[in-house]
C-alpha positions, -999 to 999 in steps of 0.1 A, spaced: 357 -280 -701 380 -304 -685 391 -331 -712 419 -346 -690 424 -382 -677 442 -400 -651 467 -424 -667 451 -451 -647 418 -448 -666 440 -442 -699 456 -477 -692 424 -494 -679 412 -491 -714 439 -500 -732 444 -532 -710 407 -539 -721 409 -530 -757 437 -555 -757 420 -583 -741 390 -579 -764 410 -583 -791 429 -613 -775 395 -626 -765 381 -625 -803 409 -643 -816 411 -667 -788 384 -663 -762 396 -685 -733 429 -667 -733 411 -631 -729 392 -647 -701 424 -658 -685 442 -625 -685 409 -610 -671 398 -635 -642 429 -662 -639 421 -700 -641 383 -703 -622 348 -714 -631 344 -685 -656 378 -698 -678 366 -734 -679 331 -723 -688 349 -705 -719 365 -736 -729 337 -754 -729 315 -722 -748 344 -725 -772 340 -757 -779 306 -757 -784 307 -729 -811 334 -701 -815 310 -674 -814 297 -681 -778 330 -685 -765 334 -646 -776 305 -634 -766 312 -647 -730 348 -638 -730 338 -599 -742 310 -598 -713 333 -614 -688 362 -585 -700 337 -555 -697 319 -563 -666 350 -577 -641 368 -547 -629 
């Protein structure tokens, strides 16, 4: 059984984990790290202002789906 991983896949997993931690603490920052200034960033700011939980859900969704 081959259990080796490539450095890039391990590195990407670590980056995603850090982005998710940041997204839980400050959702727009997590989205910014993933996609930069764009529609998703501004949408996340609005969602976070309307309710902290919707901002977190959106941020985690963006981080996990955008590669």
